[in-house]
N, C-alpha and C positions, 0 to 999 in steps of 0.2 A: 219885637219881642221884649217884654218887660223883664225886670231883674228877677222877679219871682219865677217866671217861666224858665229863665236861664238856670236858676238854682235847681229847680226840679229836673231839668234836662240833664244837668251834670251829675246829680245824685242817682238817677235811674241808669242802670247799666245798659249799654248797647248790646243786644243779644244777636249772636251770629251762629248759625248751624251749618256745618260743612259735612257732607257725606259723599264719599267717593274714593277712588283709588288714591294711593299715596302721592303719586306724581301730581295729580290734579289738585289734591288738598294742599300740598306744599306750594303750588303755584298760586292758589287762592289766598293762602296766608301771606305770601310774599306781596301780592297785589294789595291786600288789606293793609299791610305795614306801610307801603308807599302812600296809600290814600290817607291814612291817619297822620303820617309825617307831613303831608302837604297841607292839611287843614288846621288852621289855628284854633278853630272852635272845638277841636277834639282834645286840646291840651287839658289834662286833668280829668278826662272822661274815663270812667270804668268801662271795660269791654269784657263780656262773657262770651267765650267761644266754646261751643260743643263740637267736638271733632270725632267723626266715626270713619275709620278706614275700612273700606270694602274693596277687595280686589276683583270682584265679579263685574262683568259688563253691566251697563246701566239697565238694559232690558230685564236682567235677572232679578233686580231688587225693587222693581215696581210692583 
């Protein structure tokens, strides 16, 4: 990976979309925080998270 690719990679936000019940969404956010904390290449990276809380069972929102 050259330096231009790294620069573009850092400027472009990482997009994450979470849809689900509040307990599953909070567990997913917790896991995401641990993943970002462990990866040195995520230092300084912008992250965009779209979060939708739906308390209905999975079968009902498909």
